[in-house]
N, C-alpha and C positions, 0 to 999 in steps of 0.2 A: 482851393478857394472857393468861397461861398458862392460866387457868381458862378463858376463852372458847374456847381451842384444844382444852383437853381436853373441854370439852361438844360442840364441834363433832366430836371424834372419837368420842365415845360416841354422839350421837344420829346422826350421818351417815354417818361413816368406817366405823366398827366393823361395823354392820350391812350395809354395801357388800360389805366384804371376806368377811364370812361368807356372804353371799349368793351372791357372784360368785365368790370365790376360796376358797371353803373348804376345799379340799384343800391350799392353801398357808398357811391362816391363821396357824397356829403359827411360820411363817417369815417373817413380817412383823413387823418392829419398828415401833413407832410413838411419837412424841412430839414434842418442840417444843425443839430443841437448835441453837445455831449463831449466825450472825450476825442481829443486830437487838436493840434493846432491850428487845423483848418477851421474847426468850428469858432475858434477865436479870432480868426482872420489873420493869423500870425505865421501861416506856413510860408517857406520860401524854398530856394533852391536845396538847402541843407535838409530840409523835412523829407526830402524825397528818399531819404536812405531807410525809411521804415514806415508801416502802415500810411501810406500815402497812395491816394486814389479818388476818383469821383464817385460819389454816391450820396444817397440820401436816407434820411429816417421816414418810416411810415409808421404812425402811432394809431392804433385802434383800442377798444375797451377789450376787457376781458370775455365779455360775450361775444363780442366779434372775432376774436380769436378763436374763439369754439367754431363760429359760424362759418367764417371764409378764410381764417388768418393762414392756413397752410397753402391755400390755393392761391391767395395774394403775395404770399412768400415766394413761391415758386415762378410765378410770373414775373415778379422784381428780379430774382436771381437770373432767370432767362435773359433779361434785357441787359444785365450786367455783364454776363457771360458774352453777349455778342458784340459788346462794345469795345471798340479798338482801343488798346492802351489804358485800360481801366487799371490794371496793376493793383487791384483791390486783394490784400493778403486775407489769409484766414482771420487774423486778429481784427482786421479792419472790417470784415464782414460780420463779425459779432457785434459791431459798434453800429452799424448800419443795416437797412432792411425793415423788415416787419418786426415789430413787438408791440406789446401791450403797453399802455399809459402807465399802469402800475408797475410794471417791471422796470420800464425805463428809470422813473425817479426812484423806485427803491433800489436799484442796482447801483445808480449813481451816489446816492446819499447813503447806502447801507443801513437804511431802516425800513420798516414795514410802513409805507406811505399810504395815507388815507386819500387817494386821490378822487375818491367818488365824494365823500363829504368836504373836500378840499379844505382840511385843517391839520395842524400838527400841534402837539402839546408842548410847553415850555421844556419838558425833560427831553423830548425829541430834538427840540432846537439845541439843546445844549451839548447833544450828543456829536453835532455836525462841525465841521472844520469849514474854513473860508473857502478852500478850494474846490471842495466837491459842490458847495452851493454855487461858485462861478460856472462850473463844468454844467450844472443843471440848468443854467439859464443863459448860457452863451447862445451865439449863432442867431439863426433867423427860421421863423416859422412861415412857410410859404403858402399854408393853406390849412385852415382848422375850422370849417363850417360848424361842426358840433360843439366847439369851445372847450371840450373836457381837457383837453391837453394845455391849452392857453390858461385855464382858470388856475390851475395847480402852479404853472409857471407864474402866473401873477403874484399868487400867495408868497412865493419865494422872493419875487422881485420887490413885494412890498417892504421886504428887509426884517431885521429881526425883532421880535416883540421889544418893548422898552426893557423890561427886567432883563432878558439875554444880552441886548445891547450894552447896558451897563455893566454887566458881570464881563462881559467879552472886553470892554474900554479897559477896565479896572486891572485884568488879568495881563494885558500889553502894556499898560503903564508900569505895573509892577516888573515884568521881565525887562522891560527897557532899562529902567533904573538899576535893577539888580545886575543885569549884564554889563552894562557900558558906563554907569555911573558908580558903581561901586566895585564889583569884581575886576573889572578892567584894571583898574590902579593897585589892586592888591595883588594881582598877578604880575604886573610890570614892576612893582615893588619887590616881589621875588626872584625877578628877572626871568620868569615863566613866559616867554613870547608866545608858545603854542597854546598855552590856557589863555592867553591875552588875546589872540587872534579869534580864538573860539568866542571869547565875550565880546569881541567887536562884531563879529558876525551874527550872533543871536541878538545883540542889541540893535544891530540894522534891520534884521526882520521883523523884531517887534515894533520899530519905528514905522516901517513900512505898512505892515498890517494896522497899526493904530491909524496912520493916516488914513487907510482905506475904511476903516471903521466909522472914522468923524465924517467921511464922505459920503456914508451910507452906501458903500461898493463893496462887493465881493471881490478879494484878490484871487488871481488864477494860481495854478501850479508854480510851484516857487521859481521855476527856471524862467517863467513869462511875468513874474511879479513886478519886475522893476520896469519892463516894457510898458505895463498896464498903467504903473504909477506916473510915466510920463504922460501919459493920455490923459488923466485926470487932475495932474497939478497943473492948473491954468497958468500961473505965474512962473513954474520951473525952478523957483529957488529951493524948495525942499528936495527935489530931485537932484539938483546941483550939488547940495551938502552931502546926499547920500552916496552920489558919485564919488565926491571927493574923499569921503570916509573910506570908500571901498579901495580907493587907490592909495590912502596912506598908509605906509608900513609902520610896524612898531619900533619904536626910537629908544633904545636903551640908554644911549646918552642922556636923554632927558630925565632919567630916573637916578643917574648917578649922584651918591651921597645924599638921596632923598628918603626920608622916612616916612612910612605910611600914616597919614592923618586922614581920618573920615571927614573932618570938617574943613579940611583945605585942598582946593583944587591945584593940580599941578600943572599950571597953563604953559610950562616949557613942553610938554606933550601935545602936539596939534592935535592928537586924537581927542584929548580930553576937551579941548576947545571946542571942536565939531560937535562932539557930545552934548555939549552946554547950548551950542547953536540949536541944534536940531530939538533938544529939549524945549527952549523958547518957542520955536515953530510949533511944536505939540501942544505946548500950553496955551499959545495963542488961539489954536483952534478949539482947544477944550473951553476956554474962555468964552469965545464967540458962540457955541453950541449951549452955554449956560451950565456947563459942570462945576465950573469954578469962577471966582470972582477976583482971581489975581493972577500975574504971571509968574509962575515959579517953575524953572527948569527941571528941579529935582521932582520929577513926576510922582514918584513914591509918595510924598507927602501929601498929594490930594486924592489918594486911592479912597481913602474914608469918605471922602466928599462925594465922589461919584456913587459908591455904594449906598450912602446914607438913606436916599430915598425909598429904597427897597428893603431897608433893614428895620424900617419902623414898625 
C-alpha cells in the first residue's frame, strides 16, 4: 500500500537521509511510482504472491548518481534489510531504491527521455503505449524539492499532444469497428466462435482505451484496465455495458439461417446490440469533445473527421 510506503519513508528513510546526506537532502526526490499494483493502489491479498513489499523510490540526477548515488543506495538497502517482514524480492528491489531520474523514465517508457530539457518529440510520443505512460505517472511523490522528477512527470500528465491524441483516437475507433462491428458478424456467420470471441475481446479493449483517451487519462496494464475504468466512469453506464459484453456468450442460434449482410445488423444476437449501444456511448463522447457533429455508432465512418485537422 502507498500509505505503508509513505510511513516507511517518514519513519525510516527521511531520518536516514537527513542524518547521513543532509547536504544533499533537498536534491533527493522520494515517492512510490512505477511498476507494481501497489503504485496504482490496487494491491490486495492476492498481490502478495509475488513482488510484494514495502519500499520507496529515491530519484536523483545523473550528476548526483556519480556524486553520492552508491552511498545513498547502500544506506537505503541497509534500512530495507533491517526492516521486519519487508519481503522485498530481487525483482522488487530493482523497482525501488536509488535510481537516476533519467533512468527511471527511460526504463519505463523504453525511450531515451530528455528529462533535463523536459521535452518529447511527436515521434517519441507515438512510440509509447498507454500502459507505460500510466505506469510512469501513477503513485505519489512524497518529496521533490528540486522539482526535476516532478517536472517530467507533469509533462506526461499534461497528456498527448493534439496531433498524437487524434491519431490514437482514430486508431481505436477503427479497431473497435473492425473487430466488434464488422468481423464479429463475419465470424459468427461462419460459425467460428473462437475467432468471434477474439473479435469481442479486441473490440472491448479498443472501446475501453477509447473511453480513456476521450477522458484524457492513461489506462493501466491490461489486467487493471477495467478497475481503472470504473473509477473514471462517473455515471457507470459505460462500465456496466462493458461488463455485460464480457459476460455475454456467443449465441450460434441467433445466426441460424442468417446470411452475412454488411448493411444489416443481426439484432437477434445480444452482443451485436451491445456493440451498437457502446458505439453510441463513444459517439456521444466524440461529439461532446468536438470531434464529430453527429451521433453515429459505427465509429469507422468518423475516423476521417477526427484526422482531418492534422491532414490539411
